[in-house]
C-alpha positions as CSV (number, residue, x, y, z in Angstrom):
1,M,-88.2,195.1,-63.7
2,I,-87.1,193.1,-60.6
3,Y,-86.3,189.4,-61.0
4,E,-85.7,186.6,-58.6
5,L,-83.1,184.3,-60.2
6,S,-82.3,180.7,-59.3
7,H,-79.5,178.6,-60.9
8,T,-79.0,175.2,-59.5
9,T,-76.4,172.8,-60.8
10,T,-76.1,169.2,-59.6
11,Y,-73.3,166.7,-60.3
12,N,-73.8,163.0,-59.6
13,Y,-70.7,160.9,-59.7
14,S,-70.6,157.2,-60.4
15,D,-67.6,156.8,-58.1
16,T,-66.5,158.7,-55.0
17,V,-64.7,162.0,-55.5
18,S,-62.2,162.8,-52.8
19,L,-61.4,166.4,-53.7
20,S,-62.9,169.0,-56.2
21,H,-62.0,172.5,-57.1
22,H,-64.6,174.7,-58.9
23,L,-64.6,178.2,-60.4
24,L,-68.1,179.8,-60.4
25,R,-69.4,182.8,-62.3
26,L,-72.9,183.0,-61.0
27,Q,-73.3,186.6,-59.7
28,P,-75.0,189.1,-62.1
29,R,-72.8,192.1,-63.0
30,E,-73.4,195.6,-61.6
31,L,-74.2,197.9,-64.6
32,T,-75.7,201.3,-65.1
33,R,-79.0,199.6,-66.1
34,Q,-78.7,196.6,-63.8
35,H,-78.4,196.4,-60.0
36,C,-77.9,193.2,-58.0
37,Q,-79.9,193.7,-54.8
38,D,-79.1,190.3,-53.1
39,V,-77.0,187.2,-53.8
40,D,-76.8,183.9,-52.0
41,L,-74.6,180.9,-52.9
42,K,-75.0,177.5,-51.3
43,V,-72.6,174.6,-52.0
44,D,-73.4,171.0,-50.7
45,P,-71.2,169.4,-49.4
46,A,-70.0,172.5,-47.6
47,P,-66.8,173.8,-49.1
48,G,-63.5,173.6,-47.2
49,S,-62.6,177.0,-48.7
50,L,-64.4,179.7,-50.6
51,R,-63.0,183.0,-51.9
52,T,-64.2,185.6,-54.4
53,Q,-62.4,188.0,-56.7
54,T,-63.0,189.9,-59.9
55,D,-61.5,188.4,-63.1
56,Y,-59.8,190.3,-66.0
57,F,-63.1,191.2,-67.6
58,G,-64.7,192.5,-64.4
59,N,-66.8,189.4,-63.8
60,Q,-67.3,188.2,-60.2
61,L,-65.5,184.9,-59.6
62,T,-65.9,182.4,-56.7
63,F,-63.4,179.7,-56.1
64,V,-64.6,176.7,-54.2
65,T,-62.8,173.7,-52.8
66,V,-64.8,170.7,-51.5
67,K,-62.7,168.2,-49.4
68,G,-63.8,164.8,-48.3
69,A,-65.5,161.9,-50.0
70,H,-68.6,162.8,-51.9
71,K,-70.7,161.3,-54.8
72,R,-72.9,164.4,-55.4
73,L,-72.2,168.1,-55.6
74,T,-74.9,170.8,-55.7
75,V,-74.3,174.5,-56.4
76,A,-77.3,176.7,-55.9
77,A,-77.1,180.5,-56.7
78,T,-80.0,182.8,-56.0
79,S,-80.2,186.5,-56.6
80,R,-82.5,189.4,-56.8
81,V,-81.8,191.8,-59.7
82,E,-83.3,195.0,-60.9
83,V,-83.0,195.6,-64.6
84,L,-84.0,199.0,-66.0
85,A,-85.4,199.7,-69.5
86,T,-83.2,201.9,-71.6
87,P,-84.0,203.8,-74.8
88,P,-82.9,201.9,-78.0
89,P,-79.6,203.2,-79.5
90,S,-79.9,205.5,-82.5
91,V,-79.0,204.2,-86.0
92,E,-78.4,207.8,-87.2
93,A,-75.9,208.4,-84.3
94,S,-73.7,205.5,-85.2
95,P,-70.8,206.0,-87.6
96,A,-70.3,204.2,-90.9
97,W,-69.0,200.7,-90.1
98,S,-65.8,201.3,-92.0
99,L,-64.9,204.2,-89.6
100,V,-65.4,202.2,-86.4
101,R,-61.8,201.1,-86.0
102,Q,-60.3,204.5,-86.6
103,Q,-62.8,206.3,-84.4
104,M,-62.2,203.8,-81.7
105,L,-58.5,204.6,-81.8
106,D,-59.3,208.3,-81.7
107,Q,-61.2,208.0,-78.4
108,D,-59.9,207.6,-74.9
109,P,-56.8,205.3,-75.0
110,E,-58.1,203.1,-72.2
111,L,-61.4,202.7,-73.9
112,A,-59.7,202.0,-77.2
113,M,-57.5,199.3,-75.5
114,E,-60.6,197.7,-73.9
115,A,-62.5,197.5,-77.1
116,G,-59.5,196.5,-79.2
117,E,-59.1,193.3,-77.3
118,F,-62.3,192.1,-78.9
119,L,-61.2,192.5,-82.5
120,Y,-59.1,189.4,-82.8
121,D,-59.1,185.6,-82.6
122,S,-60.0,184.0,-79.3
123,P,-59.8,180.4,-78.2
124,Q,-63.2,179.4,-79.5
125,I,-63.5,182.0,-82.4
126,S,-60.9,181.8,-85.2
127,L,-61.4,184.3,-88.0
128,I,-61.4,182.8,-91.4
129,P,-62.4,184.2,-94.9
130,A,-65.8,182.4,-94.8
131,F,-66.9,184.5,-91.9
132,Q,-66.2,187.8,-93.8
133,E,-67.8,186.4,-96.9
134,Y,-71.1,185.8,-95.0
135,A,-71.0,189.1,-93.2
136,Q,-70.2,191.4,-96.2
137,A,-73.8,191.4,-97.5
138,S,-74.8,193.4,-94.4
139,F,-71.9,195.9,-94.8
140,P,-72.2,198.0,-97.9
141,A,-70.1,201.1,-98.2
142,G,-71.2,204.0,-95.9
143,R,-73.8,202.0,-94.0
144,P,-74.1,203.0,-90.3
145,V,-72.6,200.3,-88.1
146,L,-75.8,199.8,-86.1
147,A,-77.9,199.4,-89.2
148,A,-75.3,196.8,-90.5
149,A,-75.2,194.9,-87.2
150,L,-79.0,194.8,-87.0
151,D,-79.2,193.5,-90.6
152,L,-76.6,190.8,-89.7
153,T,-78.6,189.8,-86.6
154,N,-81.7,189.5,-88.7
155,R,-79.9,187.3,-91.3
156,I,-78.6,185.0,-88.7
157,Y,-82.1,184.7,-87.3
158,R,-83.5,183.9,-90.7
159,D,-80.7,181.6,-92.0
160,F,-80.0,179.5,-89.0
161,K,-82.4,177.1,-87.2
162,F,-82.4,176.7,-83.4
163,D,-81.7,173.0,-82.8
164,P,-80.4,171.9,-79.4
165,K,-79.4,168.5,-80.8
166,A,-77.3,169.9,-83.6
167,T,-74.2,171.0,-81.7
168,T,-72.3,170.6,-78.5
169,V,-69.9,173.0,-76.7
170,A,-67.1,171.5,-78.8
171,T,-68.7,171.9,-82.2
172,P,-66.5,174.1,-84.4
173,L,-68.0,177.3,-85.8
174,T,-67.3,176.2,-89.3
175,E,-69.7,173.3,-88.8
176,V,-72.4,175.6,-87.5
177,L,-71.9,177.8,-90.5
178,K,-72.1,174.8,-92.8
179,H,-75.1,173.1,-91.4
180,R,-77.0,176.4,-90.3
181,R,-78.1,174.9,-87.0
182,G,-77.3,175.4,-83.4
183,V,-78.2,177.1,-80.1
184,C,-77.8,180.6,-78.6
185,Q,-74.1,180.0,-77.8
186,D,-73.4,179.1,-81.4
187,F,-75.3,182.1,-82.8
188,A,-73.6,184.5,-80.4
189,H,-70.2,183.1,-81.4
190,L,-71.1,183.3,-85.1
191,E,-72.1,187.0,-85.0
192,I,-69.0,187.8,-83.0
193,A,-66.9,186.1,-85.7
194,F,-68.8,188.0,-88.5
195,L,-68.4,191.4,-86.8
196,R,-64.7,190.9,-85.9
197,S,-64.0,189.8,-89.5
198,M,-65.4,193.3,-90.6
199,G,-63.2,195.1,-88.0
200,I,-65.9,195.6,-85.4
201,P,-65.0,194.8,-81.8
202,A,-67.5,192.2,-80.4
203,R,-67.7,190.3,-77.1
204,Y,-69.6,187.3,-75.8
205,V,-72.3,187.9,-73.1
206,S,-73.8,185.2,-70.8
207,G,-76.9,185.7,-68.7
208,Y,-80.6,184.9,-68.5
209,L,-83.7,185.8,-70.4
210,E,-87.2,186.1,-69.0
211,T,-89.3,183.7,-71.0
212,D,-93.1,183.3,-71.1
213,P,-94.8,180.0,-70.2
214,P,-97.1,178.5,-72.9
215,P,-100.5,180.2,-73.2
216,G,-102.8,179.1,-70.5
217,K,-100.0,177.2,-68.7
218,A,-98.4,177.9,-65.3
219,R,-94.7,178.7,-65.2
220,L,-92.8,175.6,-64.0
221,A,-89.9,175.9,-61.6
222,G,-86.6,175.0,-63.1
223,A,-87.8,175.3,-66.7
224,D,-85.8,178.3,-67.8
225,A,-82.2,178.2,-69.1
226,S,-79.0,180.2,-69.3
227,H,-78.9,182.4,-72.4
228,A,-76.1,183.9,-74.5
229,W,-75.9,187.0,-76.8
230,L,-73.2,189.5,-77.8
231,A,-72.3,193.2,-77.7
232,F,-70.4,195.2,-80.2
233,F,-68.5,198.5,-79.7
234,C,-70.0,201.6,-81.4
235,P,-67.9,204.8,-81.1
236,G,-69.9,207.6,-79.4
237,T,-72.4,205.2,-78.0
238,G,-70.4,202.4,-76.3
239,W,-71.3,198.7,-76.2
240,I,-74.6,197.7,-77.8
241,D,-76.1,194.3,-77.1
242,L,-77.6,192.1,-79.8
243,D,-79.5,188.8,-79.5
244,P,-79.4,186.9,-82.8
245,T,-81.3,183.9,-81.3
246,N,-84.4,186.2,-80.9
247,N,-83.5,188.9,-83.5
248,L,-83.6,191.8,-81.1
249,I,-81.7,194.4,-79.1
250,P,-81.9,193.1,-75.5
251,T,-84.0,195.1,-73.1
252,N,-85.0,194.7,-69.4
253,R,-85.9,191.0,-70.0
254,H,-82.2,190.2,-70.4
255,I,-80.1,189.8,-67.2
256,T,-76.3,190.0,-67.7
257,L,-74.2,187.6,-65.8
258,A,-70.7,187.9,-67.4
259,W,-68.8,188.8,-70.6
260,G,-65.6,187.9,-72.3
261,R,-64.0,187.0,-75.6
262,D,-66.1,183.8,-76.0
263,Y,-67.9,181.2,-73.9
264,G,-64.6,179.9,-72.5
265,D,-64.2,183.2,-70.5
266,V,-67.7,183.1,-69.0
267,S,-68.7,179.5,-68.3
268,P,-70.9,179.5,-65.2
269,I,-69.1,176.5,-63.6
270,R,-65.8,174.9,-64.3
271,G,-64.0,172.4,-62.2
272,V,-61.4,169.7,-61.6
273,I,-62.1,166.6,-59.5
274,L,-59.9,163.9,-57.9
275,G,-61.6,160.7,-58.6
276,S,-62.6,158.3,-61.4
277,G,-65.7,157.2,-63.1
278,E,-68.4,159.1,-65.0
279,H,-70.8,161.8,-63.9
280,S,-74.2,163.2,-64.8
281,L,-75.1,166.9,-64.8
282,K,-78.5,168.5,-64.2
283,V,-79.1,172.3,-64.4
284,A,-82.3,174.0,-63.3
285,V,-82.8,177.8,-63.9
286,D,-85.7,180.1,-62.9
287,V,-86.1,183.7,-64.0
288,I,-89.1,185.0,-62.2
289,P,-90.5,188.5,-62.1
290,A,-90.6,189.4,-58.4
291,D,-94.4,190.0,-58.4
292,E,-95.2,186.7,-60.1
293,P,-96.2,183.6,-58.2
294,R,-94.2,180.4,-58.7
295,F,-95.8,177.1,-59.3
296,R,-94.0,173.8,-58.6
297,F,-95.4,170.4,-59.4
């Protein structure tokens, strides 16, 4: 499947900003199953400097500096990405969950080091007994790790309600667990916490998900949104993606943008401005199959 992606972020400032620095993660990753055919980034006002590099986790970073007075900033990233369908991983081929850590250490040292970094606390995910208590029901003795992870994904989907008004980016995971409400970012963070508490390496994945318009309705431009899920490490197979918000293993409808320990490692745009006053933020995202017409009203 080939997609045309558009991610436009607009900041409106109440007072004039004289200087701003921004770090962008808006280029889809190159993967075995995903190829970025074209990328274009436009910043208005035009940046005084722009440079790119790869971060610690292999994500593409762009550093932008905008000099001169401005009361509005627009960052528009467009790309064309091919995502291939891959066979689902085999439950039978995955080891018992209790053997994952030892088998990981028995593998290639570099791979073991990479996976091992995703076993511990991170800035937005602190492991506490309550996370292990919730997870344990999915991890009886001898159960294959993929079967356990799929059961955990299904339980999160059943037990937690999607509610965009229930949380913010600053809401602690303990509050999400208590109230059983949140959004895709919260559910990805929760499952990562549950898996890490059971000794399973897990990382946060940001990207996009192709969505369907309501029956009989045209797809509206800008109506999609960024999405978040996770991946856990399975010895012998590698990283396996899971989407607890939709209770599935991601396929070629998920486009991977970046990954890290938690959201803090992969936020699409982060910046510092020199100025005062308040600002408003508007984000518009399109995930359009290349052969589908786009309707704008």
